[in-house]
Backbone as numpy.savetxt, mean C-alpha at the origin, in Angstrom:
# Nx Ny Nz CAx CAy CAz Cx Cy Cz
-79.94 19.29 49.59 -79.07 17.60 49.22 -78.64 17.93 47.70
-79.63 19.22 47.18 -79.21 19.53 45.78 -78.29 20.92 45.72
-78.37 21.30 47.42 -77.09 22.30 47.26 -76.02 21.54 46.79
-75.85 20.79 48.54 -74.64 19.98 47.80 -74.53 19.34 46.72
-74.66 19.29 46.44 -74.35 18.62 44.84 -74.11 20.02 43.79
-74.84 20.76 43.59 -74.84 22.22 43.21 -73.37 21.94 43.08
-73.24 22.19 44.61 -71.55 23.08 45.09 -70.15 22.01 44.78
-71.32 20.74 44.99 -69.81 20.47 44.02 -69.71 20.42 43.15
-70.68 20.57 41.81 -70.15 20.28 40.46 -70.09 21.52 40.54
-69.99 22.77 41.23 -69.62 24.49 40.32 -67.74 23.28 40.97
-67.28 23.63 42.20 -66.23 23.01 42.48 -65.29 22.43 41.59
-65.96 22.13 41.03 -65.42 20.16 39.37 -65.40 20.85 38.56
-66.65 22.38 37.91 -66.21 23.43 36.74 -64.74 23.99 36.90
-64.52 24.31 38.21 -63.33 25.42 39.05 -62.36 24.85 38.75
-61.83 23.46 39.24 -60.63 22.97 39.04 -60.69 22.50 37.10
-61.62 22.22 36.93 -61.25 21.89 35.35 -60.87 23.04 34.61
-61.63 23.78 35.13 -60.97 24.74 34.35 -59.54 26.24 34.91
-58.98 25.68 36.17 -58.19 26.07 36.45 -56.84 24.94 35.67
-57.33 23.26 35.46 -56.23 22.73 35.59 -56.20 23.34 33.75
-57.05 23.86 32.72 -56.94 23.95 31.57 -55.59 24.76 31.19
-56.55 26.26 32.17 -55.61 27.09 32.45 -53.82 26.97 32.66
-53.64 25.95 34.52 -52.56 25.97 34.08 -51.14 24.99 33.03
-52.53 24.24 31.89 -51.68 23.81 31.64 -51.98 24.22 29.33
-51.73 24.94 29.47 -51.73 25.39 28.40 -49.93 26.84 27.83
-50.38 26.37 26.87 -48.07 26.80 26.70 -48.05 27.44 25.94
-47.70 28.85 26.04 -47.25 29.44 24.66 -46.39 29.17 24.26
-46.90 29.54 22.80 -45.83 29.75 21.55 -44.23 29.91 22.27
-43.95 30.52 23.08 -42.70 30.98 23.33 -41.89 29.69 24.03
-43.01 29.55 24.38 -42.53 28.55 25.48 -42.18 26.54 25.17
-43.60 26.58 23.95 -43.66 25.52 22.84 -41.63 25.71 22.37
-41.44 26.43 21.70 -39.96 27.10 21.19 -38.77 26.49 21.94
-38.50 26.60 23.18 -37.76 26.87 24.07 -37.89 25.73 24.52
-39.07 24.79 24.38 -38.95 23.77 25.32 -38.53 22.86 23.70
-38.81 22.80 21.91 -38.32 21.90 21.72 -36.14 22.69 21.11
-36.54 23.66 21.96 -34.90 24.04 21.60 -34.43 22.44 22.99
-34.66 23.28 23.76 -34.19 22.78 24.90 -33.96 20.78 24.69
-34.73 20.52 23.83 -35.14 18.57 23.80 -33.60 18.07 23.61
-33.18 16.66 23.73 -32.07 16.78 23.76 -31.58 16.05 21.99
-31.08 16.65 20.85 -30.44 16.16 20.40 -30.29 14.83 20.30
-29.76 13.86 18.55 -30.79 12.99 17.93 -28.74 12.83 17.79
-28.79 11.23 18.46 -26.96 10.82 18.27 -26.69 10.79 16.46
-25.47 11.81 15.67 -25.59 11.50 14.65 -24.84 10.40 14.27
-25.14 9.31 12.99 -25.28 8.17 13.09 -23.62 7.93 11.98
-23.58 6.57 13.30 -21.64 6.15 12.95 -21.26 6.60 11.47
-20.23 6.93 11.36 -19.74 7.04 9.87 -19.82 5.09 8.89
-19.37 5.66 8.01 -20.21 3.63 7.29 -18.92 3.32 6.76
-17.68 2.45 6.97 -17.14 1.60 7.63 -16.34 2.04 5.47
-16.90 2.22 4.83 -17.15 1.84 3.25 -17.27 3.07 2.72
-16.64 3.70 3.65 -17.28 5.48 3.21 -15.56 5.87 3.40
-14.58 6.90 2.12 -13.39 7.37 2.62 -13.57 8.49 3.94
-15.01 8.26 4.68 -14.48 9.76 5.37 -13.65 8.64 6.56
-14.66 8.00 6.65 -14.60 6.58 7.98 -12.69 6.20 8.21
-12.34 5.93 6.70 -10.31 6.34 6.96 -10.00 7.64 7.21
-10.32 8.33 6.78 -9.58 10.03 7.20 -9.00 10.08 8.68
-7.66 11.45 8.19 -6.90 10.78 9.75 -7.99 11.52 10.79
-8.64 12.26 11.22 -9.40 12.44 11.97 -10.35 11.58 12.68
-10.71 10.35 11.91 -11.68 9.55 12.02 -9.88 8.43 12.42
-10.13 7.93 12.46 -8.18 7.26 12.71 -8.09 7.52 14.45
-7.41 9.16 13.85 -7.71 9.62 15.10 -8.01 8.99 16.50
-9.69 9.05 16.27 -10.22 9.12 16.96 -10.51 7.57 17.54
-10.49 6.94 16.58 -10.48 5.36 16.90 -8.82 4.19 17.93
-7.99 5.55 17.36 -7.33 5.19 17.82 -5.89 3.78 17.43
-6.34 3.86 15.60 -5.44 2.81 15.14 -5.37 2.76 14.13
-4.31 2.80 13.57 -4.57 2.74 12.03 -4.26 0.99 11.94
-5.14 0.53 10.73 -5.19 -0.73 10.18 -4.77 -1.00 8.68
-2.84 -1.20 8.67 -2.72 -2.17 7.69 -2.54 -3.84 6.77
-3.20 -3.31 5.28 -2.64 -4.52 4.59 -1.99 -4.89 4.17
-1.62 -6.29 4.93 0.17 -5.96 4.11 -0.26 -7.75 3.98
0.95 -8.50 3.10 0.85 -9.02 2.90 1.92 -9.64 1.94
3.13 -8.79 1.51 3.82 -8.93 0.77 5.27 -9.21 1.25
6.02 -10.41 -0.11 7.42 -10.43 0.56 7.96 -10.46 0.01
9.70 -9.56 0.45 10.37 -9.64 -0.17 11.33 -7.97 0.73
13.02 -7.99 0.43 13.20 -7.11 1.28 12.89 -5.72 2.12
11.89 -5.23 1.21 10.96 -3.80 1.67 9.97 -4.28 2.65
9.88 -5.62 2.40 8.10 -5.91 3.85 8.50 -7.31 3.43
7.59 -8.36 4.29 8.44 -9.11 4.56 7.91 -9.66 6.57
7.68 -11.13 6.57 7.56 -10.81 7.88 9.08 -12.00 8.61
9.20 -11.77 9.78 10.32 -11.24 10.20 9.91 -13.57 10.36
11.34 -13.52 9.99 12.01 -15.81 10.75 11.30 -16.10 11.69
10.47 -17.37 12.13 9.81 -17.52 13.50 10.67 -18.92 14.17
11.14 -17.47 14.50 12.78 -17.59 15.48 12.76 -17.86 16.40
12.10 -17.57 17.67 12.43 -16.69 18.98 13.78 -17.32 19.42
14.43 -18.04 19.34 15.71 -17.93 20.37 16.27 -16.58 19.47
16.64 -16.19 18.05 17.30 -15.59 17.15 16.64 -14.15 17.34
15.05 -14.05 17.20 15.26 -12.37 16.81 13.86 -13.01 18.31
13.42 -13.10 18.97 12.77 -12.58 20.60 11.23 -12.34 19.66
11.16 -11.52 20.21 10.05 -10.62 20.30 9.35 -10.42 18.70
10.23 -9.92 17.75 10.46 -9.94 16.62 9.89 -10.62 15.86
10.13 -12.06 15.85 10.09 -13.24 15.30 8.37 -13.74 14.92
8.06 -13.72 13.38 6.87 -13.69 13.67 6.19 -12.69 12.92
6.71 -11.23 13.21 5.91 -10.30 12.37 6.35 -9.69 11.65
5.80 -8.45 11.42 5.77 -7.40 10.15 6.80 -6.91 9.77
8.51 -6.92 9.23 9.73 -5.38 9.48 10.28 -5.81 7.52
10.70 -4.95 7.69 10.83 -3.58 6.80 11.12 -2.81 6.51
11.30 -2.20 5.39 11.23 -0.65 5.27 9.73 -0.10 4.82
8.74 -0.43 4.38 7.15 0.22 4.84 6.60 -0.75 5.63
7.20 -1.22 5.98 6.47 -1.98 7.92 7.07 -0.70 8.93
8.24 -0.29 8.07 8.66 0.80 9.19 8.18 2.50 9.21
7.96 3.11 7.71 7.61 3.72 7.07 6.09 4.12 7.43
5.28 2.82 7.65 3.78 2.58 8.29 3.87 3.06 9.83
4.78 2.67 10.33 5.10 2.60 12.01 4.72 3.98 12.42
5.65 4.81 10.97 6.53 6.13 11.44 4.81 6.93 11.44
4.25 6.61 9.91 3.09 7.72 9.91 1.79 7.20 10.93
2.23 6.33 11.75 1.41 6.43 12.88 1.47 6.58 14.02
2.88 6.63 13.97 3.16 7.76 15.16 2.98 8.97 15.25
2.85 10.26 13.94 2.70 10.40 13.15 1.42 11.59 14.15
0.39 10.39 13.11 -1.22 10.71 13.60 -1.12 10.59 15.97
-0.09 9.17 15.78 -0.38 9.51 17.43 -1.22 8.31 17.63
-1.29 7.58 17.32 -2.15 6.20 17.17 -1.16 4.80 17.04
-2.24 4.22 17.32 -1.09 2.50 17.53 -1.23 2.00 15.52
-0.86 0.73 15.39 -0.60 0.59 14.35 -1.58 -1.41 14.32
-2.04 -2.00 13.34 -2.47 -3.02 13.63 -2.50 -2.84 11.46
-1.36 -4.99 11.78 -0.97 -4.84 10.82 -2.71 -6.11 9.88
-2.61 -6.38 9.12 -4.14 -7.56 8.49 -3.11 -8.67 8.28
-2.72 -9.12 7.78 -1.81 -10.24 7.02 -3.34 -10.61 5.85
-3.24 -10.63 4.45 -4.03 -11.26 3.06 -2.55 -11.89 2.55
-3.35 -13.91 1.86 -2.86 -13.67 0.90 -2.04 -13.94 -0.32
-2.50 -12.53 -1.15 -2.21 -12.22 -2.04 -1.88 -10.41 -2.93
-1.55 -10.21 -3.61 -1.94 -8.29 -3.82 -3.48 -8.31 -4.12
-4.10 -8.95 -5.05 -5.33 -8.97 -5.75 -5.93 -8.77 -4.04
-5.91 -9.56 -2.79 -6.18 -9.38 -1.78 -6.72 -8.04 -1.21
-5.32 -7.25 -1.39 -4.81 -6.79 -0.02 -5.40 -5.46 -1.13
-5.02 -4.44 -2.23 -6.07 -4.70 -3.12 -7.65 -3.87 -2.36
-8.02 -5.39 -2.47 -9.79 -5.54 -2.02 -9.67 -5.25 -0.83
-8.73 -4.87 0.39 -9.38 -4.77 1.50 -9.13 -3.21 1.26
-8.26 -2.56 0.79 -8.02 -0.95 1.20 -9.74 -0.17 0.33
-10.46 -1.16 -1.35 -11.09 -0.49 -2.13 -12.41 -0.87 -1.08
-12.42 -1.80 -0.27 -13.51 -2.92 0.59 -13.61 -1.33 1.62
-12.47 -1.08 2.48 -12.86 -0.46 3.40 -12.52 -1.05 4.97
-11.81 -2.44 4.19 -11.08 -3.35 5.67 -9.82 -2.38 6.22
-9.47 -2.24 5.84 -8.42 -0.98 6.24 -8.32 -0.07 5.42
-7.56 0.65 6.26 -7.00 2.33 6.49 -6.02 2.77 5.29
-4.84 1.50 5.50 -4.07 1.59 3.97 -3.74 0.22 3.65
-3.55 0.31 1.84 -2.84 -1.41 1.87 -0.81 -0.64 1.84
-0.36 -1.91 2.11 1.05 -1.15 2.28 1.79 -2.26 1.76
2.67 -2.13 0.16 3.73 -3.28 -0.07 4.76 -2.06 -0.88
5.06 -2.59 -1.48 6.04 -1.17 -2.94 5.57 -1.56 -4.23
3.96 -1.30 -4.35 3.31 -1.47 -5.14 3.94 -0.63 -6.52
3.78 -0.26 -7.74 4.05 0.44 -8.14 2.78 1.85 -8.50
3.13 2.49 -8.51 2.11 3.50 -9.41 2.61 3.48 -10.80
0.91 3.42 -10.83 0.21 3.11 -12.95 -1.30 4.07 -12.77
-1.02 4.15 -13.91 -1.78 5.03 -14.37 -3.64 4.27 -14.59
-3.46 2.89 -14.35 -4.40 1.80 -13.88 -4.91 1.81 -11.92
-3.69 2.25 -11.84 -4.16 1.75 -10.42 -5.16 3.19 -9.84
-5.27 4.02 -10.84 -4.78 5.84 -10.40 -6.09 6.26 -9.85
-6.49 5.44 -11.61 -7.83 5.57 -11.79 -9.00 4.15 -10.61
-8.66 3.69 -9.59 -9.18 2.36 -8.85 -8.70 2.77 -7.48
-8.33 3.73 -6.97 -7.62 3.74 -5.89 -6.33 5.05 -5.99
-7.29 5.84 -4.06 -5.89 6.72 -4.20 -4.30 6.39 -3.83
-3.73 6.86 -4.05 -1.98 6.35 -4.16 -0.82 7.86 -3.66
-0.13 7.08 -2.35 1.12 8.59 -1.91 1.30 9.30 -2.94
2.31 9.45 -3.00 3.79 10.00 -3.58 4.90 8.72 -3.29
5.60 8.72 -4.19 6.05 7.67 -4.16 6.91 7.69 -2.71
7.31 6.38 -2.58 8.03 5.80 -1.37 9.55 5.27 -1.58
9.31 5.30 -2.90 10.70 4.36 -2.96 12.40 5.91 -3.65
12.93 5.84 -2.62 13.32 6.92 -2.57 15.33 6.21 -3.07
14.80 5.04 -3.00 16.68 4.93 -4.14 16.68 5.25 -5.93
14.79 5.38 -6.44 14.71 5.47 -7.69 15.35 4.20 -8.47
15.09 3.16 -8.28 15.09 1.94 -8.82 14.30 2.17 -9.99
14.44 2.35 -11.02 12.74 2.67 -12.10 14.03 0.87 -12.66
14.20 0.61 -13.27 15.06 -0.45 -14.10 15.68 -1.49 -13.82
15.68 -2.45 -14.73 15.63 -3.82 -14.52 17.34 -4.24 -14.57
17.91 -4.87 -14.30 19.46 -5.51 -14.40 19.43 -6.41 -15.44
20.33 -5.76 -16.79 20.25 -6.46 -17.35 21.87 -7.95 -17.04
21.66 -8.78 -17.67 22.38 -9.30 -16.99 22.98 -10.06 -19.40
24.26 -10.97 -19.45 25.22 -11.01 -20.37 25.35 -12.32 -21.27
24.87 -13.10 -22.01 25.61 -14.65 -22.17 27.38 -13.66 -21.90
28.00 -15.20 -22.48 29.20 -14.37 -21.71 30.06 -15.80 -23.19
28.65 -16.31 -23.51 29.40 -16.95 -25.20 27.40 -17.19 -26.33
27.78 -16.19 -26.81 26.18 -16.34 -27.62 26.70 -17.08 -28.95
25.10 -18.00 -29.06 25.35 -18.68 -30.09 25.35 -17.36 -31.46
25.02 -16.29 -31.26 24.63 -15.70 -32.62 26.55 -14.88 -32.68
27.49 -15.05 -31.91 27.67 -14.25 -32.10 28.32 -12.75 -31.94
27.06 -12.81 -30.89 27.15 -10.45 -31.39 27.88 -10.25 -30.04
28.33 -9.78 -30.63 29.32 -9.17 -28.98 29.22 -7.64 -28.60
28.66 -7.34 -27.35 27.87 -6.54 -26.59 28.66 -6.17 -25.61
29.37 -4.58 -26.51 30.39 -3.98 -25.78 29.66 -2.57 -25.11
28.80 -2.20 -25.76 27.67 -0.51 -25.18 26.65 -1.73 -25.05
25.74 -0.40 -24.26 24.60 -0.52 -24.15 23.27 -0.19 -25.27
24.42 0.61 -26.38 23.75 0.86 -27.39 23.65 -0.02 -28.61
25.22 -1.02 -27.98 24.10 -2.69 -28.86 22.73 -3.51 -28.58
22.88 -3.22 -27.71 21.95 -4.06 -27.44 19.87 -3.54 -28.24
20.45 -2.61 -28.63 19.57 -2.71 -29.92 19.40 -3.80 -30.52
20.33 -4.20 -31.30 20.29 -5.91 -32.36 20.32 -6.82 -31.71
20.66 -7.44 -29.90 20.43 -8.64 -30.31 19.31 -8.94 -29.83
19.60 -10.15 -29.27 18.30 -11.00 -28.48 18.04 -11.33 -27.28
16.72 -10.36 -26.43 17.27 -10.14 -25.29 15.39 -11.68 -24.61
16.16 -12.11 -23.63 15.08 -13.46 -23.20 14.39 -12.04 -22.04
13.33 -12.77 -21.83 12.16 -12.74 -20.69 11.37 -12.82 -20.59
10.10 -12.50 -19.53 9.29 -13.64 -19.18 8.31 -13.08 -20.56
7.05 -14.38 -20.35 6.83 -13.90 -21.24 4.94 -13.22 -20.28
5.02 -12.29 -20.89 3.82 -11.03 -21.24 4.43 -10.45 -18.96
5.17 -10.52 -18.98 6.14 -9.84 -18.16 6.11 -8.38 -17.68
6.09 -7.26 -17.13 6.62 -6.01 -17.50 7.65 -5.83 -18.01
8.75 -7.22 -17.93 9.97 -6.17 -18.28 10.08 -6.49 -19.89
9.22 -7.85 -20.28 8.95 -7.97 -21.85 8.61 -6.98 -21.97
7.25 -6.46 -22.04 7.32 -5.02 -22.64 7.41 -4.19 -22.62
8.44 -3.40 -21.83 10.01 -2.41 -21.65 10.70 -3.24 -22.35
10.74 -3.96 -22.75 12.43 -4.23 -23.57 11.63 -4.45 -25.12
10.38 -4.25 -25.39 9.51 -3.91 -26.71 9.67 -2.28 -27.32
9.45 -1.39 -25.50 9.56 0.02 -26.07 10.95 0.15 -26.16
12.18 0.27 -25.06 13.21 0.83 -25.42 13.98 0.47 -25.90
14.05 -0.93 -26.83 14.61 -1.92 -27.69 14.36 -2.50 -28.93
13.11 -1.15 -29.79 12.13 -1.70 -30.89 12.99 -2.45 -31.51
14.20 -2.34 -32.34 14.98 -3.26 -32.92 15.37 -4.39 -32.62
15.22 -4.73 -31.58 15.87 -6.14 -30.45 14.58 -7.14 -30.63
15.04 -8.41 -31.10 14.45 -9.59 -31.49 13.98 -10.09 -29.73
12.90 -9.90 -28.77 12.84 -10.19 -27.58 12.13 -11.81 -28.22
13.33 -12.60 -27.13 12.63 -13.86 -26.92 12.00 -14.11 -25.62
10.63 -14.49 -25.86 9.89 -14.59 -24.35 9.48 -16.31 -24.31
10.26 -16.47 -22.85 10.12 -17.90 -21.97 9.74 -17.35 -21.47
9.33 -19.04 -20.75 7.42 -19.32 -19.48 8.13 -18.33 -18.53
9.01 -19.14 -17.35 9.77 -18.79 -16.59 11.73 -17.87 -16.80
11.40 -17.35 -15.32 12.82 -17.03 -14.74 14.25 -17.73 -15.46
13.75 -19.18 -14.98 14.75 -20.21 -14.89 14.77 -20.70 -16.43
13.63 -20.63 -17.69 13.70 -21.13 -18.96 14.82 -19.37 -19.44
14.19 -18.31 -18.84 14.97 -17.52 -19.42 16.69 -17.37 -19.47
17.14 -18.00 -18.09 17.88 -17.90 -17.60 19.39 -19.03 -18.37
18.06 -19.95 -18.22 19.05 -21.28 -18.96 18.83 -21.08 -19.60
18.34 -20.03 -20.85 18.64 -20.23 -22.55 19.91 -19.13 -22.09
20.37 -18.10 -21.64 21.16 -17.37 -21.92 22.61 -18.50 -21.02
21.84 -18.60 -19.67 23.56 -19.57 -19.71 24.40 -20.82 -21.12
23.08 -21.11 -21.96 23.23 -21.88 -22.98 23.56 -20.85 -24.06
23.69 -19.42 -24.10 23.67 -18.86 -25.12 22.80 -18.69 -26.54
21.59 -19.24 -25.76 20.69 -19.26 -27.36 20.00 -17.50 -26.90
20.51 -16.81 -25.83 20.03 -15.37 -25.77 21.26 -14.83 -25.55
21.24 -13.11 -26.20 22.10 -12.66 -26.29 22.54 -11.58 -24.36
20.70 -11.50 -24.56 21.28 -11.14 -23.02 19.21 -11.22 -22.16
19.76 -11.08 -21.09 18.25 -11.22 -19.89 17.66 -10.19 -19.29
16.80 -9.93 -19.24 16.29 -9.48 -18.31 15.18 -9.65 -17.16
14.48 -10.39 -16.05 14.76 -10.77 -15.24 13.34 -10.47 -14.34
12.26 -11.30 -14.24 10.83 -10.18 -13.76 11.49 -10.62 -11.89
10.68 -10.06 -10.46 10.47 -10.15 -9.71 11.07 -11.74 -9.34
12.34 -11.91 -8.21 12.62 -13.32 -8.25 12.74 -13.03 -6.79
13.12 -14.21 -6.56 13.40 -14.00 -4.99 14.58 -15.14 -4.32
15.15 -14.95 -3.73 16.69 -15.82 -2.86 17.40 -16.32 -3.51
16.46 -17.36 -3.39 16.59 -18.82 -4.77 17.06 -18.37 -5.70
16.64 -17.92 -6.43 16.56 -17.76 -7.80 18.01 -16.68 -8.38
17.99 -15.71 -7.14 19.31 -15.16 -7.23 20.41 -15.51 -6.76
20.49 -17.28 -6.23 21.87 -17.34 -6.34 22.22 -18.41 -7.44
20.89 -18.65 -7.74 21.10 -19.14 -9.89 21.60 -18.55 -10.19
21.26 -17.36 -10.78 22.23 -15.88 -11.53 23.75 -16.16 -10.83
24.18 -16.31 -9.37 25.09 -16.24 -9.06 26.17 -17.21 -9.39
25.96 -18.25 -9.29 26.22 -19.75 -9.80 26.50 -19.27 -11.62
26.17 -19.22 -11.72 25.35 -19.46 -13.60 27.17 -17.75 -13.60
26.82 -17.01 -13.09 27.91 -15.87 -13.49 29.92 -16.66 -12.53
29.53 -17.54 -11.96 30.74 -18.30 -10.97 30.90 -18.70 -12.00
30.13 -19.82 -12.85 30.28 -20.88 -13.86 31.12 -19.71 -14.88
30.92 -19.07 -14.87 31.77 -18.12 -15.57 31.09 -17.66 -17.34
29.47 -18.25 -17.65 28.08 -18.80 -18.69 26.99 -17.41 -18.47
27.74 -16.19 -17.39 26.59 -15.32 -17.25 27.50 -14.10 -16.78
27.38 -12.95 -17.42 27.71 -11.51 -17.43 27.06 -10.61 -16.53
26.90 -9.66 -15.63 26.40 -9.02 -15.19 26.85 -7.65 -16.30
26.30 -6.44 -17.35 26.53 -5.86 -17.88 26.66 -4.53 -16.96
25.89 -3.84 -16.00 26.58 -2.97 -15.03 25.04 -1.71 -15.42
24.29 -2.12 -16.68 22.90 -1.22 -17.02 21.97 -1.40 -16.68
20.99 -1.03 -17.24 19.60 -1.47 -16.36 18.64 -1.38 -17.60
17.51 -1.60 -17.73 16.37 -1.49 -18.94 15.58 -1.35 -18.15
15.26 0.72 -18.08 14.71 1.91 -17.65 13.62 1.67 -18.06
12.35 1.35 -17.30 10.94 1.66 -17.00 10.16 2.37 -17.76
9.66 2.96 -18.57 9.64 3.96 -19.30 8.46 5.21 -18.73
7.40 3.91 -18.03 6.08 4.81 -18.18 6.47 4.79 -15.89
7.06 4.42 -15.45 7.62 4.24 -13.76 7.56 5.59 -13.34
6.23 5.15 -11.69 6.31 6.38 -11.59 6.44 6.49 -9.66
7.19 5.52 -9.75 7.75 5.14 -8.64 6.75 4.41 -7.60
7.19 4.06 -6.38 6.17 3.10 -5.37 5.95 4.37 -3.80
4.07 3.43 -3.87 3.52 3.96 -2.99 2.25 3.07 -2.38
1.77 3.74 -0.89 1.41 3.26 -0.91 -0.24 3.07 -0.90
-1.46 2.18 -0.91 -2.39 2.57 -1.94 -3.53 3.16 -0.41
-5.28 3.19 -0.60 -5.57 3.89 -0.03 -6.76 3.59 -0.96
-8.24 3.45 0.12 -9.60 3.84 -1.09 -9.61 5.44 -1.38
-9.87 4.79 -2.55 -11.11 6.12 -3.96 -11.59 6.50 -3.38
-11.24 8.40 -3.37 -12.03 9.92 -2.45 -10.66 9.93 -1.49
-10.30 8.59 0.17 -9.89 9.55 0.50 -8.41 10.60 0.52
-8.88 11.68 -0.06 -7.83 12.23 -0.56 -6.87 12.54 1.19
-8.01 13.35 1.99 -7.57 13.88 3.31 -5.95 12.99 4.10
-6.50 11.81 3.84 -5.61 10.74 4.38 -4.23 10.81 3.48
-4.59 10.52 2.21 -3.69 10.88 1.70 -3.06 12.15 1.34
-2.91 12.94 0.93 -2.84 14.25 1.22 -1.46 14.70 2.47
-2.39 13.94 4.65 -1.73 13.70 5.64 -0.43 13.07 5.21
-0.58 11.76 5.00 0.44 10.97 4.65 1.59 11.40 3.77
0.66 12.12 2.17 2.59 12.81 1.75 2.85 13.59 1.98
2.31 14.54 3.14 3.14 15.40 4.23 3.59 15.04 5.07
3.42 14.03 5.91 4.64 12.70 6.30 5.52 13.04 5.74
5.73 12.02 3.57 6.52 11.61 3.34 8.12 12.68 3.12
6.20 13.75 2.75 8.10 15.28 2.43 8.75 15.49 3.17
8.16 15.67 4.93 8.95 16.29 6.09 9.96 14.69 5.58
9.76 13.53 6.15 10.69 12.19 6.01 11.93 12.84 5.39
11.28 12.83 3.88 12.53 12.66 2.36 13.39 13.85 3.22
13.10 15.31 3.51 13.65 16.21 3.89 14.63 16.01 4.79
14.50 15.71 5.85 15.60 14.73 6.84 15.63 14.54 6.96
15.95 13.32 5.93 17.13 12.31 5.39 16.32 11.49 6.42
14.91 11.09 7.21 14.75 9.93 7.67 14.44 8.52 7.05
13.77 8.36 5.38 13.21 8.19 4.82 14.34 7.15 4.24
15.76 7.90 3.78 16.57 7.12 2.63 17.37 5.79 3.67
17.44 6.68 5.85 18.33 6.56 6.65 17.87 5.01 7.14
16.43 5.01 6.78 15.58 3.56 7.37 15.19 3.02 5.84
15.50 2.99 5.08 15.96 2.62 3.91 17.01 2.23 3.82
18.12 2.20 3.82 20.06 1.66 4.02 19.10 0.87 5.44
18.78 0.90 6.37 18.77 0.28 7.04 18.27 -0.39 7.20
16.57 -0.76 7.20 15.78 -1.31 7.27 16.58 -2.57 5.92
17.46 -2.51 4.17 17.73 -3.02 3.62 18.54 -4.01 4.44
19.96 -3.11 4.73 20.62 -3.98 5.67 20.62 -5.65 6.46
19.10 -4.97 6.75 18.99 -5.22 8.07 17.73 -6.53 7.24
17.22 -6.92 6.31 16.14 -8.26 5.50 17.59 -8.64 4.73
18.22 -8.18 3.97 20.08 -9.67 3.90 20.13 -9.92 4.41
20.64 -9.11 6.55 21.37 -9.70 6.96 20.20 -11.00 7.25
19.32 -10.89 7.30 17.83 -11.64 7.81 17.43 -12.91 6.61
18.40 -13.64 5.61 18.22 -13.68 4.64 17.16 -13.64 3.67
16.86 -12.24 3.49 15.69 -12.33 2.65 16.20 -11.48 1.10
15.16 -11.84 0.71 16.19 -11.45 -0.52 14.73 -10.00 -1.27
């Protein structure tokens, strides 16, 4: 019996020894095993980072997300009239949206417009990374450039001024025969507007009469209480009011424009630091300008907006 137990113990010792030897791994084998281990997946980019909105990232996702919301002849929503406009009814259209569609085409992706209720919300969406770009006729300013990336100007018409209108019977008796005469007259403008500020710079010797609204400025002009006037951005309804005063003979077009001395053009807005996508879009804008597509698009879309009753 004793011999049998001893034999079993010897056998177990040999088995443990063999197992221990077989379980040893050389340093080379350990390194090889470590190298062959699957790598951990890289973390997904943060949507609030510029990298998430780079051209390559957009191409990988397959969609360019564009913030929209302004309503004017450069960007608007097609009237919700399926009988007249078919599938276009209720969709965003105009020069700026068409340019965005061209950019998406150049990236090889689809496009998605996200609507916002105000300019502040639109700009906030770009800053927060809720959209890739925010698109409207945004004026390029030093203040905006400090907070966002902005593309090169898309204003192919280079409209840098506001049309000046004249009173046909000014109470002052001022005779405005040339643009030089404007330096000595009373010019009406909306209080606190860019037009009022520009008038002070362009015509420092003139008397700038600031009133509450465009309607107040037009009424003062028609009554002769100001000799000339410039209006803030206005819609089709107000444009019709100006036309009516011209028909009535109380207001006249001068053919002159008051030029904003700080005008840098109009651009698309991107998250600050997203130079990759901005440079990519600038390259497209340059090519589209050189080919003539940008001007042709602007002219076609402007006429289409007019035909649809968009001011």
